[in-house]
N, C-alpha and C positions, 0 to 999 in steps of 0.2 A: 698503324696502331697506335691507338692514344694512349700516350705518355700520362695523362691528369687522371686514368681512368684507378681507379683505387684497386688494389688488389686484393682480393680475399685473405683473414686473418689465416696465420701460421697454425696449426694445429701444437697444442702444448708439446707433446710428443716429438715434435718436427724441429724444435726450438735446438738451435745450436746451444753445445752444454756449455758452462761457465767451470773455471778454477772453484767457484764458492760451490757449484753443484756438483763436482767428482767430490770434495772437501766432503760435502753432508754423506754421500753415496759410502765413502773411508771410514768416518765414522760409523755410519750405520752397520758395516760389515765388519766392522772391531769389537763394537759390542756384540756383534752374533759369534765371535769367535772366543768372546770372553764368557761367553752362554754358555758354551760346548754347541751349539748349534749348526758352527761350520766347523771344517777338521782346519789342519795347519796348510793344507794342500788346497781346501777348496777356499779358503780364503785369500792363501796367494794371489789364486785364479784370476779370480772377482777383483782382488785390486789393479792386479794388469788391465783386467778387462775396460776399469775406469777408467784409468790413465789412457786408453785406448778411444776410448768414446767419444764421436763427435755430435750425439745427440742427446737429450734427454729421456727420449725412449731408449737407445739405448743403455743408460744407468738403471733406469728404473725395472728393465731386466732380470737383472743382476741383483735385485734383492725383492723381487715380487714373488717369493717362497719366505720372506723372512714377515714377520709379526709389526716389523715400523713400516714397513712399507703400505699396511692399511691401514693405520692410523690418519686420522683426518689432520689435514696440516692447520695452525692456526690458521691461517691467511690464503687469500688465492695464490698459486707460483707467481702471476703473473698479472696486470694493471692493465686491460684495455687502453692501447693507443690513441692518444685525441686523435680526432676526425682528421680526418687533411686540409690543410690552410685552402679555404676557397678562393676560386677567382679572383686577383686584386687583393687578396688578404696580405700579400706579402709582394713589395714591387718588380718587379718584373727585369728592374735593372739591376745590375749584381755589385754588393757592395766588395768584393774582390774578384778579379781575375787570376787567372794562376793558366799562363801558356805556352810550350811548349813546341817549336817548330822546328826539326831538324836537332834540336837539345833537350836539357832537362830542368825541370822546373820544380822545386816545392814551397811549401806550406807547412812549418812544423814549430813544436816550440810553444812556446805561452804567447799566443798571438788570443784576438776577437774573434771569434766566428763572423758573424752578424746573424743576418737573416738570408743572403743570400750567396752561393760563391759560383763560378763558373770555370770548371777546368778544360783544356784544350789540349790532348795531347794530336799532334801531326808529325808520324816518325819521329815522336819523341816520346818523352815520358814524365809524366807529370805523378808527382806525391803529395797525398791532403791527410796530415797525421793531426787528429782535433785531441790527440789521445792526452794533451797538456793543453789543452786549448780554453777558453774565458768564453762559454755559453752564456750570451747577452738575453736573449730570446731561448722560448721554450722550444720553438717548431724552425727547424734549418734546413734551407733544400740545395742540395748541390747536383746543377747541370754537368755533367760528365760524358765529352765525348771526344773518340777516340779514333784516330784516320791512320791506319797502318801504325800506332803506337799504344801506348800502354797507361792507363791512369789506375795507382793506388789508392785507395780511401781507409784509414784508421779512423776508429773513434773508443771512448772509453767502452769498456766494459758492461758498465751501468746504465748504459740510457739504451733507447726503445732505436729502431735503424729499418727502415724501410724501402725497398728500392723495386720504380718502375723503368722498363724499356729493354731492349735486344741485343741482338748483333747479328752482321750482315758477315756470314762468314767471317766470324770474330767471336769475344765471350762477353758477355753481362752478366755478373754473378755477384749477387748481393746477399749477405747473413744475414737475416732476420733476426731480430731481438726484443725482447718483449722485457721493460724494465720493471723491478718491482713498485718500484718508486711514480706514482701516479705525475707528480711535477718533474720526470724526470727531462732533460732535451729530448728530441726526436729527430731525427735527421734522415731525411729522403732525399734518395738517390735518383735523379731520372736521366737518361742521356742512352745516348749509342754507341756500340762498336762495331766497327766497318774495317774488317781486317785487321783488326786491332785488341785490347783488351779493356775489360771497367772490372773492380773489383772491387769489394766493399766489405769490408770484417772487422771485428772487435779486434783491438789488442788486447793481449792478457797483461793482466797484473797494474790496468790502468781503469781507475775510478776515480767519475769527478769527484766525490768528497775529498778521498783521500789525496788528491794532487792540493784542494785547495787548502784541506788540513798543514801540507808539507807550506805551500806559502804563507800560509798565516803563520806556523811554528818560526819561518826565516825573519817574519815581520814584528814578531814580540822578540826574539834573539837581540835583533840590529836596536829594538826600544830599548832593552835591558844593557845593554853597552853603551849609547847613547847617557841613559839616565846613570850610570854607573860613574859617565867623567863628570 
């Protein structure tokens, strides 16, 4: 299999639902209850369905008989992901390697993601958590290889995520994401799982802008305290 072959775009209805998507559906259902379009029992049942929904399509089913479902949104649900980097656009040498052999290794917290990251788990486990990382580049490539091991990758829920790879008596699973922001970071996960597991998905409640805002607030508070002295 060619790991560099770009996969077909995921249909919007099959995209993983975010907390923001669920909140939007809950608002529509609440409005429908207030207008008398839904009974209290119907509202409760559909809200429970919204909380359990995994894809955008499953959420849309809950409001398809309501007027709000047929109103055109102000903009597209997502913007196309930038084309995959051409060969040579991103150096083959990794900015960082995270290796676990009969052990565990992790990279998380506030760190600089760089352009390329390699993760290898051989009879061990690797955790790559980008939910608080600093994205210096829009496109980040992660090569993940698991041999009798486990590689877990977590990203903010408001970036784009793509994956190309497979498993040999193992599991390779990447939950595609499409950000509404065309300038949002894009993470490409390439790899293989041989009698092991590679998984990449969003981390709920983690968003790039929110993290940057919190960091800026801390800087501002420190500056105010310094000036106060």
